[in-house]
N, C-alpha and C positions, 0 to 999 in steps of 0.2 A: 908584199911582206912574205919572207921566206921561212920564218921560224915560228914555232908555237911553244911558249914556255910551259912544259908539261910536268916538270918536277915540282915537288912540294917546296923545295928551296927557292927555285926561280919564281914561282908564283907568290910565295910568301914575301919575297923582296918587293914585288910590285904592290901587293896589298899594304905592306908596311909603309912604303913610300906614299901611297894614297892616303893612308891614315894620318901620316905626319903632315901632309898638305892640308887635310881637313882641320886638324887640330891647330896648325899654324894660322890658317885663315881666320878661324873663329876667335882664337886668342888675340891675334893682332887687332881684329875688329873691336874686341872688348876693350883693349887698352886705349884705342883711339877714341872710344865713345864714353869713357868714364866721366861721370858728372853730367851727361846729357840726358834729357828726358826722353828723347825720341832718336831713332837711328834707322837709316835706310838699309835694311837687310837684303833687299832684292838683288842688288849687284853682287853682294857677298855670296848669297845662295847660288846665283848663276855662275860666278867664277869657280866656286867649289864644285858645283855639278859638272862644269866643263872639264875640270881637271880629273874628276873621278871617271868621267866618260872616256877621256883620253887614255887613262891607265887601264880601265876595264877593257877597252878595245884591244889592247895588247894581249890581254888574257883570253878574250873570246869566251866560249864555253859557259861555265857556271856563272862567272862574274857578270857577263852580259845578260844571261837569263834572269838573274836576280834584278838587274837594272830594268829589264822588261817588265818583271812582275810589279815593280813600283812605278812604271812609267805612266800608267793610267792612275789617276788620283785615288789613293786608298785612304787619304786623310792622315797618312803617317809623315809624309815629307812635304817640304815647302813646294809651292807650285813650280818654282823655277827648276827644281830637280825633276819633276814630272815632265816638263817641256823638253829638257835636255836629254833625259834618259829615253824618251820616245825614239830617239835616233838609233837606239840599240836594235830597233826592229828592222832597220834597212841599211844603215851606214857602217858597214864592216868591211875592211879590206880583205880580198880573197887570198888564199894560199897560192903558191906558185905552181906552174904547170908540171914541173918534174915531180913535185910532191904528190900531185893529183895522180899521176901515172903509177907511182910506187904504191900509193894507198889502194888503188884499184887492183894492182897485181897481188898485193898482200891479202886482200879480202876475197877476190874472185878467182885468183889463181893464174890469171893472164893479164897482159896489158890491155888497155881499152881498145886499141886498134886491132887487137886479135879477137876481142869479144863482140865488138859492134861494127856494123858497116860504116857508121859515121859516129864520131865523138868529138864534140867541141871542148877543147881543153881550157877555153876561157869560160869562167862561170857566168851563168845568166843571173844568178842571185847569190849573195853571200850574207849569211845571218850569224846568229850567236853560236850555234852548235855545229853547223855544217854549211856547205855551199852546194848549189844545184847546177848541173850541166845538162845541156841538151844533147841527145844522141838518137841513133836509129838502129834498131835491131836488124839482124841479117834477114829476117822475114819481112822487112819494110816498115815495121811499126815504129812510130815516133815515140820516144820515151824521155822522161826526166830522171836523171840519176843524182841522188843526193849523197854526198860524201861527208862523213863526220870528221871534224878536225881531230888530229891524233892526240890521244891522251885525255880527251875531254871527260870521259866517264871516270877515269882514275883520279881526276882532280876534284870531284864533287865534294867529298867529305872535308878535305882540307880547305877548299874554297869557302864552303858553308861556314866552317868554324871561323875563318878570317873575316868573312863578310858580317857575321853575327857581331863580332867585336866592333867592326867599322860602323855599322848602322846604329849601334848603341850610342855613338858619339853624336848622332843627329836626332834620333828619336828620343822622346822624353825618358829620363832615367827611371821614372816610376812605372813605365810600361814593360810588360813581359812580352818580348817579341819571339820567344823561343818556339811557341806553337806555330806561328806564322812561318818562321824560317824552316822548321821541320816539314811543314806542308810543301814548301817550295822544293826542299831537298827530295822528298818522296816523288814529287812530280818530275823533277829533273832526272831521277834514275829511270823513270819510265820513258821520258823523252829521248834518252840516249840509247834506247834499245829499238833499233829500226825494225826488228822482227815484230815487236809489239805494234809499232806504227803501221806496218804492213797489214796486220790483222785488223787494226782500227780502220784502215782504208777500205778493206773488203766489207766490213760491217756497215760503214756509212754509205758505201756504194749501193749495197743491197737495200738499204732503208730509204735513201733520199735521192738517188739518181733517177731523174725523170725528164719530162719534156720542158721543165723550167730550171732544173738544177743539174749540174754535171759534176761528178767527182771522179778522180783518177781510179784506175784499177791497179792493184799490186801485182808485180811480176816477181814471184819468190825465187825463181831459178837464177836471177841476177841480183839477189839481195842477200845481205848478211846483217848482223847486229850493227854494223858500221857503214854499210852501203845499202841504199834503198833505191830500187828502180820501180817506176810506175809509169803508166801511160801519160803522154803529154797532153795538156789542155791548152789550146790556142786561145789567147785573150789578152786584155790589157788590165793593168791595175788602176785603182781609183785616180791617182795623180795623172796618169797618161790619158785616161778618159776625159778628165776635166780640162786638160790642155787643148782638147779639140773643140771646146766650148759647145757641148752637145745641147740640143733643145731640152726644155723642161720635161717633155713627155718621156724622153729617154732616161732622164734622172729619176723620174717617178717610177718608171718601169723597173729599173734595177734596184731602187730603194725598196720597192714592194717585195721583190724577190728575196732580198736579205732579211727584211722584216718577217716575212712568212717563214723562211727557213729557220729563224730563231724560234718562232712560236710552234713550228712543227716538232722541234726537238722537245719543247715543253710538253706538248701533247703526247709525244712518244714515251716520255718519262723513263728513258733508258740512260743514255749518256749524252754529253753535250760537247760540241766542238768549243773548247774553252780558250781560244786565242783569237778573239775578234779584233784583228787590226787589218788595215788595208792590204798589207802584203800577202794575206792568206785568201784573198778573194779576187776573182777575175771576171771581167765582163766579156763574154764571147761574141764573135761576129754574128752568130745567129740568135743573139738576145738572151742567152742563158746566163745564169750565175754559176761561175766555176768556184768550187770550194776546194782548197788545197791545204796541205800541211796538217796532218792528223797526229802529230806528236803529243800535243797537249789536249787530251780528251778526259773529261771528268764525269764520274758518276757520283753525284752528291748523296749523302745520307738522306733517307726519306724524311726524317723529322726536320732537318735543316731546309731541304728543298720545299717542303710544304709551307713552313713558316715564312720562307723567302717569298713564295707566291702570295701568301696571305697579306703581305705588306701592301700589295696593290689595292684590293678592295677596302681594306681598313683605312688607308690614306684617302681614297676617293670618298669614302663615307665620313671621314673626319671622326672616326670612332676612337676617341682618345683613350678610353679604358683598355680597349683591345690593342691599340698601338703600344701602350706601355707594357702590356703583357708580352707582346711579341719582342719588344726591345730588350726586356729582361731575359727572355729565353735565348735571344740571339747575342747576348752579352754586349749590346749597345749601351744599355743603362746598367749601372752598378749600384746606384743609390736612388732613393725615392725623390723624384724631381719636385714633389710637393713640399718637401722639408729641407732639401739641400739646394742652396742657391746656384752653385756651379753646375750641378746636375740639371737644374731647371733650365738654365741657359742652353746647355747642350741638347736637352730634350726638345726645346722649342725649335732650335736650329734643325735637328734631325727630322722632326715632324714636318716642318715646312719644306725642307729639301725633299723629303719623301713624297710630299704632295706634288711638288714641281716635277719630280721624276715620274709620277703617275699621270701627269697632265695629258700625254698623248692618248690615253685611254678614255678621256672624258667625253669625246665626241666620236663620230664614226670615221673621221679622218683627221690627220694632223700634219702640219707643215713644219718639218724639221729645218727648213731653210729660213725660218723666221729669225731675223737677227736678235730680236728681243728675247726669244727663248734661249738662244745661244749665250747671250750675255747673262741671262738669269742663271743658267747652269754654271757658267764660269764664275759668277759672283759667289755662288755657294761654295764651290771648291776652293776659291781664293780666300774666303773669309770665315772659315770654320772657327768656332769659338774655342775649341780645344785643339791647340796646335801640336802637331807632330806626336800625337799620342796613339798608340795601337789600341784600337777598340773593335769589338765585334768578333763573332765566330770566325775561326781561321778559314772557313770555306768561303767567306766573303772575298778573299783574295782573288779567287777564280770566278765566282759568280759575278762580282763587280767587273772583272776583266771582260767577261762576256757582255754584260748588260750595258755598262757605260761605254764599252768599246763599240757596241751597236749604235748607241746614240751619237757618239762622236763621228762614226762613219757616216751616218745619215745626215748629220749637220754639215759635214764637209761636202757631201754630195748635194745637199740642198734639195732633198726629195720631199715630196708630199705623199704620204702613204695612207691607205685605208686601214683603220685600226679596230673597227667594230668587231670583226670576226675573231681577232686575236684576244680581245677582252673576253669573249665567250669561251675561247679555248681555256684560258686561265680559270675562269669560273667553273667550267665543266670538270677540269682536273681536280680542283679543290672539292667539288661536290662528290666526285667518285671516290676520293680519298676518305671523306666522311662516311659514305655508304659502305666502303670496304672495311671500316673499323666498327 
C-alpha cells in the first residue's frame, strides 16, 4: 500500500462510506425480519465488522486505534465486532519502501543508509500508528526503528469526531459515549508523540528490567516525535511460540512471568503498561519476558485505581453491600437493583462475572488452560443482559484492556500460574492506602 489518506476530506469520505455501510446493513436486516420474533444478528454483526475493519485499515492511525480500544470486550459492542477488530492489533499492510526512506530523511536529516550500518526497508511489524524496522547502528548495536505513518497526529481530532458519530449507530442511543471517546483521544495524542514513548521506555527499563523481564532502551539521538529508535530484543511472539508446540513447563514459565509483571505494576502504583495484547510481548531465547511498545502507558487516578482493586476482595468475599457501593462509585450501577428490575438483572450479571474474574485468586495456583474457565469467561462476554450500552467509569477502557488482555493472553498460552503472592500484593496495596489516609 503506497498512500495514506491524511487530509480531513479524504478520511471523511472513508468514514462516510463506512457509516453508510453500517446503516445499510442494519436497515436491510430490519426490513427482512419484520414480523419475526427472532433474528440471527451474528452474521449481520460479523459482516458489518468486516466492512468496518476493511475501511479502517485504509485509514490506519486513529481509526485503527479506536478499533483496538474496542477489540477487547468492553460490553459496548457485539462479540463479533470484538473478534474482528482484534485484527487491528497485527493485520495492517505496511507503507512502501520509498516512503520509509523519505520519512527517515525528513525526521532525522539523512537517509537510513547514511545513518545506520544496516537498515531493513521491509518492516518486521506494521500496526495502527506506525511500523517497525530492524537496523544496526554504526557502533554495532542492533536496534528497532519505529516510523509513524504520515499525518497520523493531524488526523486525530477529525477522526475522533467522525468515529463518535459512527459508533453511536451501534451503541445504545441512551448511552453517553463522549467521555469514553475523549479518553481514547487523549491517549492517542500521547501515543503519537514518540519522545513521550521514549521517556516511558526509560522509566520502565529502570523499574522493571531484571533477570526475568527485559525491556528496550531508548536511543534519543536517533529519535524524534515521529521516529523512535530503541535497542532490539530478540524473541518470538505468542503465536510463533505456540506453533512450536512447547512443553507445559515452558508455557507455565512464561505465563508466570507476565502474571508477575502485571502484579509488580500494581505493587509499584505508578503507571501501567496499558496495552496487554500478544504483539507487545516476546519470549526470549534465554527464558525472559520481553515487554515492548510503551506508547500506551496509563497512570490511573488514585480513587479509581483503589476502587478497581477493591473489586477483587469484595467479590471473593461475596460482600454484596460493598459490591453495590463500589459499583455505584464506578458508575456500573445507576439505579438501586433492589427496586429496579432491569438494574437487578444487570447487577446479578456483573456480580457473578466479577466473581468469575476473581476466581484465579481463590487458591494459590490457577490453570488458565482449563477449557471450562475459558468458556465461562466467553459466556459472560457473549451474554451480557444490557447489550451495547456504555457503562462504567471511563478508565475502565484501559484497566479492562490491561486485565482482560492478561487473561486472554494466559488462556491462549494455556498456562498454570502461582497466584497466592499476587493476591497478597493486592491486599497489601489496599491496606497501605487505608493506612496512608
